[in-house]
C-alpha positions in Angstrom: 106.7 104.5 16.6 110.4 105.3 17.2 111.6 106.1 20.7 113.5 109.0 19.4 110.4 110.8 18.4 108.8 110.6 21.9 110.4 113.3 24.0 107.5 114.0 26.4 104.4 112.3 27.5 101.7 112.2 24.9 98.4 114.0 25.6 95.5 111.9 26.9 93.4 112.1 23.7 91.3 109.6 21.9 93.7 109.6 19.0 96.6 108.7 21.2 94.6 106.0 22.9 93.6 104.6 19.5 97.2 104.5 18.5 98.1 102.7 21.7 95.3 100.2 21.2 96.6 99.5 17.6 100.0 98.9 19.1 98.5 96.5 21.6 96.6 94.6 18.9 99.6 94.2 16.7 101.7 93.1 19.8 99.1 90.5 20.7 98.8 89.2 17.2 102.6 89.0 16.8 103.1 87.0 20.0 99.9 84.9 19.6 98.4 86.3 22.8 94.7 86.1 23.7 92.7 89.3 24.3 90.0 88.8 26.9 87.1 91.2 26.4 86.1 93.6 23.7 89.0 95.9 23.0 87.2 97.9 20.4 84.2 98.9 22.6 86.4 100.8 25.1 86.9 103.9 23.0 83.2 104.4 22.3 82.8 105.9 25.8 84.3 109.4 26.4 87.2 109.9 28.8 86.3 111.3 32.3 89.3 111.9 34.5 88.6 112.1 38.2 91.8 113.9 39.0 94.9 115.3 37.4 97.0 112.4 38.8 94.7 109.9 37.0 95.3 111.8 33.8 99.1 111.7 34.3 99.0 108.0 35.0 97.0 107.5 31.8 99.5 109.6 29.8 102.4 107.7 31.3 100.8 104.3 30.4 100.3 105.6 26.8 104.0 106.5 26.5 105.0 103.1 27.9 102.9 101.4 25.2 104.4 103.6 22.4 107.9 103.0 23.6 108.0 99.3 24.5 105.1 96.9 24.2 105.0 94.3 27.0 102.2 92.4 28.5 102.5 94.3 31.7 102.4 97.7 30.1 99.6 96.7 27.8 97.5 95.4 30.7 98.3 98.5 32.8 97.1 100.7 30.0 93.9 98.7 29.5 93.3 98.8 33.3 93.6 102.6 33.3 91.4 102.9 30.2 88.7 100.8 31.8 88.8 102.8 35.0 88.5 106.1 33.1 85.7 105.0 30.8 83.9 102.8 33.3 83.7 99.8 30.9 84.5 96.2 31.6 88.1 95.2 32.1 90.0 94.0 29.1 93.2 92.0 29.6 95.8 90.3 27.5 96.6 86.7 28.5 98.9 84.0 27.4 97.7 81.6 24.7 96.6 78.1 25.8 99.7 76.5 24.3 102.0 78.8 26.2 100.0 78.2 29.4 100.5 74.4 28.9 104.2 74.9 28.4 104.5 77.0 31.6 102.5 74.3 33.5 104.8 71.5 32.2 107.9 73.5 33.2 106.5 74.0 36.7 105.9 70.2 37.0 109.4 69.5 35.7 110.9 71.8 38.3 109.0 70.1 41.1 110.2 66.7 39.9 113.7 68.0 39.6 113.5 69.1 43.3 112.2 65.7 44.3 115.0 64.0 42.4 117.6 66.2 44.1 116.2 65.3 47.5 116.3 61.6 46.7 119.9 61.9 45.5 120.9 63.6 48.8 119.2 61.0 50.8 121.1 58.3 48.9 124.4 60.0 49.4 123.8 60.4 53.1 122.7 56.8 53.5 125.7 55.4 51.5 128.1 57.7 53.3 131.6 56.1 53.1 130.4 52.5 53.0 132.2 51.7 49.7 135.5 53.4 50.6 
């Protein structure tokens, strides 16, 4: 959906929630993300808003999904949806390959820090000995 067509918050209806869920599914498929939980079973339960503020937050999260799909906005929408419907929480997580890459990068950064500390120790020990 184009951002130009969204001028105000969409209504908190089942149709808009289905549209947002379709956007989330396509986003997850496009980026090879893992959906933890049953994303299709959420909409089988009717919406029950406890307050007007909860409805506004839900409408805001739908608009965020329709404008710009990110993991954060998707997980926030799914969190609001699970609170409203009272179903189990559904989340979008990184794929195992991406988690392995992130873990390798963290390990590399730690080794890089240790290497820098060893280099500084060497420079301080050497001092001006060879000059």
